[in-house]
C-alpha positions in Angstrom: -139.0 -149.9 -2.6 -135.4 -149.2 -3.6 -132.4 -148.3 -1.3 -132.2 -144.6 -0.5 -129.4 -142.8 -2.1 -128.0 -140.5 0.7 -126.5 -138.1 -1.8 -129.9 -137.3 -3.2 -131.6 -136.6 0.1 -130.8 -133.1 1.4 -131.2 -134.2 5.1 -128.1 -136.4 4.7 -126.0 -133.6 3.4 -126.5 -131.0 6.1 -125.2 -131.7 9.7 -127.4 -128.8 11.0 -130.2 -131.4 11.0 -128.5 -133.4 13.9 -130.8 -133.2 16.9 -129.7 -130.7 19.5 -130.0 -133.0 22.4 -127.2 -135.2 21.1 -124.8 -132.3 21.3 -125.9 -131.5 24.8 -125.7 -135.1 25.9 -122.0 -135.4 24.6 -121.1 -132.1 26.1 -122.0 -133.4 29.5 -119.9 -136.5 29.3 -116.5 -136.9 30.9 -113.6 -136.6 28.4 -111.6 -139.4 29.9 -114.6 -141.8 30.0 -115.2 -141.0 26.3 -111.7 -141.8 25.4 -111.8 -145.0 27.3 -115.0 -146.2 26.0 -114.4 -145.2 22.3 -110.6 -145.8 22.1 -110.1 -142.3 21.1 -107.7 -139.6 22.3 -108.0 -136.0 23.3 -105.7 -133.2 22.0 -106.1 -129.9 23.9 -105.6 -127.9 20.8 -107.9 -129.8 18.5 -110.2 -131.8 20.7 -111.1 -135.4 20.4 -109.2 -137.3 17.7 -111.2 -140.1 16.1 -109.9 -142.5 13.5 -112.7 -143.1 11.0 -112.3 -144.9 7.6 -108.5 -144.6 7.7 -108.8 -140.8 8.2 -108.5 -138.7 11.4 -111.6 -136.6 12.5 -111.5 -134.0 15.2 -114.4 -133.1 17.6 -114.2 -129.7 19.4 -116.6 -129.6 22.3 -116.4 -125.8 22.7 -117.7 -125.2 19.1 -119.7 -128.4 18.8 -118.1 -129.3 15.5 -116.3 -132.0 13.6 -113.8 -131.6 11.0 -111.4 -133.9 9.0 -107.7 -133.6 9.3 -107.1 -133.4 5.5 -110.0 -131.1 4.8 -110.6 -128.8 7.8 -112.4 -126.3 5.6 -115.0 -128.9 4.5 -118.0 -129.3 6.8 -118.7 -133.1 7.3 -122.0 -134.4 6.1 -125.1 -135.3 8.2 -124.1 -138.9 8.1 -120.5 -138.4 9.1 -121.4 -136.2 12.1 -124.3 -138.6 13.1 -122.1 -141.7 13.0 -119.2 -140.0 15.0 -121.5 -138.4 17.6 -123.4 -141.5 18.2 -120.1 -143.5 18.5 -118.7 -141.1 21.2 -122.0 -141.1 22.9 -122.8 -144.9 22.9 -119.5 -146.9 22.4 -118.9 -149.4 25.3 -115.6 -150.5 26.7 -115.8 -154.0 25.4 -113.5 -155.9 23.2 -114.3 -157.5 19.8 -115.8 -161.0 20.1 -114.4 -162.4 16.9 -117.9 -163.8 15.9 -119.2 -162.2 12.8 -122.8 -161.7 11.8 -124.6 -160.2 8.9 -127.1 -157.2 9.1 -130.1 -159.4 9.4 -128.6 -161.5 12.2 -128.4 -158.3 14.4 -131.2 -157.7 16.9 -134.0 -156.1 14.9 -132.0 -156.2 11.6 -134.2 -158.6 9.8 -137.0 -156.0 9.8 -134.8 -152.9 9.5 -132.3 -153.6 6.8 -134.9 -153.9 4.0 -136.2 -151.6 1.1 -134.8 -148.1 1.6 -132.6 -149.3 4.5 -130.9 -152.1 2.7 -127.1 -151.8 3.1 -125.3 -150.0 0.2 -124.0 -152.9 -1.9 -125.3 -152.5 -5.4 -122.7 -149.9 -6.5 -119.8 -152.1 -5.3 -121.4 -155.1 -7.1 -121.6 -153.2 -10.3 -118.2 -151.7 -10.1 -116.2 -154.7 -8.9 -118.5 -157.6 -10.1 -115.8 -158.8 -12.5 -112.8 -157.2 -10.7 -112.1 -158.9 -7.4 -108.5 -157.7 -7.4 -109.7 -154.0 -7.6 -112.1 -154.7 -4.8 -109.4 -156.3 -2.7 -107.1 -153.3 -3.3 -109.8 -151.0 -2.2 -110.0 -152.7 1.1 -106.4 -152.7 1.5 -106.4 -149.1 0.9 -108.4 -148.8 4.1 -105.7 -150.9 5.9 -107.9 -153.9 5.6 -106.7 -157.4 6.1 -107.5 -160.3 3.7 -109.9 -162.8 5.1 -109.9 -165.5 2.4 -113.6 -165.6 1.7 -115.4 -165.5 -1.6 -113.4 -164.3 -4.6 -112.1 -161.4 -2.6 -112.6 -160.3 1.0 -111.2 -158.0 3.7 -112.0 -156.7 7.1 -111.0 -153.4 8.6 -111.7 -151.0 11.5 -114.2 -148.4 10.5 -114.0 -147.0 14.0 -111.8 -148.1 16.8 -114.2 -150.6 18.1 -116.1 -151.5 15.1 -114.9 -154.1 12.6 -116.5 -154.7 9.3 -115.9 -157.4 6.7 -116.7 -157.1 3.0 -116.9 -160.3 0.8 -117.3 -160.3 -2.9 -118.7 -163.2 -5.1 -118.1 -162.3 -8.7 -120.8 -162.6 -11.3 -120.8 -165.5 -13.7 -123.1 -166.9 -16.4 -125.7 -168.1 -13.8 -125.5 -165.6 -11.0 -125.0 -161.8 -10.5 -122.1 -160.4 -8.5 -122.9 -160.3 -4.7 -121.3 -158.4 -1.8 -121.9 -159.6 1.7 -121.1 -157.3 4.7 -120.4 -158.8 8.1 -119.9 -157.2 11.4 -118.2 -158.2 14.7 -121.3 -159.1 17.0 -120.5 -156.3 19.4 -121.5 -153.7 17.0 -124.9 -153.2 18.5 -123.3 -152.3 21.7 -121.8 -149.2 20.1 -124.4 -148.1 17.4 -128.2 -148.3 16.8 -129.3 -149.9 13.6 -130.0 -146.6 11.8 -126.5 -145.3 12.5 -125.0 -148.7 11.3 -126.9 -148.1 8.1 -125.5 -144.5 7.8 -122.0 -145.8 8.6 -122.1 -148.4 5.8 -123.3 -145.8 3.3 -120.1 -143.9 4.1 -117.9 -147.0 4.1 -119.2 -148.4 0.8 -118.7 -145.1 -0.9 -115.4 -144.6 0.5 -114.5 -148.1 -1.0 -115.8 -146.8 -4.3 -113.7 -143.6 -4.3 -110.5 -145.0 -2.8 -110.1 -147.3 -5.9 -110.1 -144.2 -8.1 -107.5 -142.3 -6.1 
């Protein structure tokens, strides 16, 4: 079974499908506690300010809505809202460990990240398989830092407590291009596996588009 393309599934395009109890749970939480756990800030005029993929998103508790600073008129997608909501709900007050693991080394990841839930790597492999410099520049465009692995690699904060590393091995006569995605081991303290999958869908597509900007 092939990887699900989120852009072709209506559920992933409409944030109205977010379960109502998530909104209710978030509304009941203390704002100071959310800021401390998730390393976000609160603006009385705009609500919670959340850095996400090198852009700023805002969450307004009174209207139960998210919007992006550079596009307040555009409704965020299901996946954007899901990732941001779950991060505010579940993030823990813990520092990065500095130990990286791939998706199958996460608890339950060996079974989950298969078939339709494989991490979104193929478009990156196709686009950058012979262009490591372009791959690196895309990562640097998200304020990534070089990590010196493969033919090109970088790590960046997708969210304030979530560090992700992308590594590219270019294609040659014997092997196709390969992208490896690593996480700081603390990621499962902040997001469940299905939301990690959604987050990488967004991160990988952002890397694809930032290279075209």
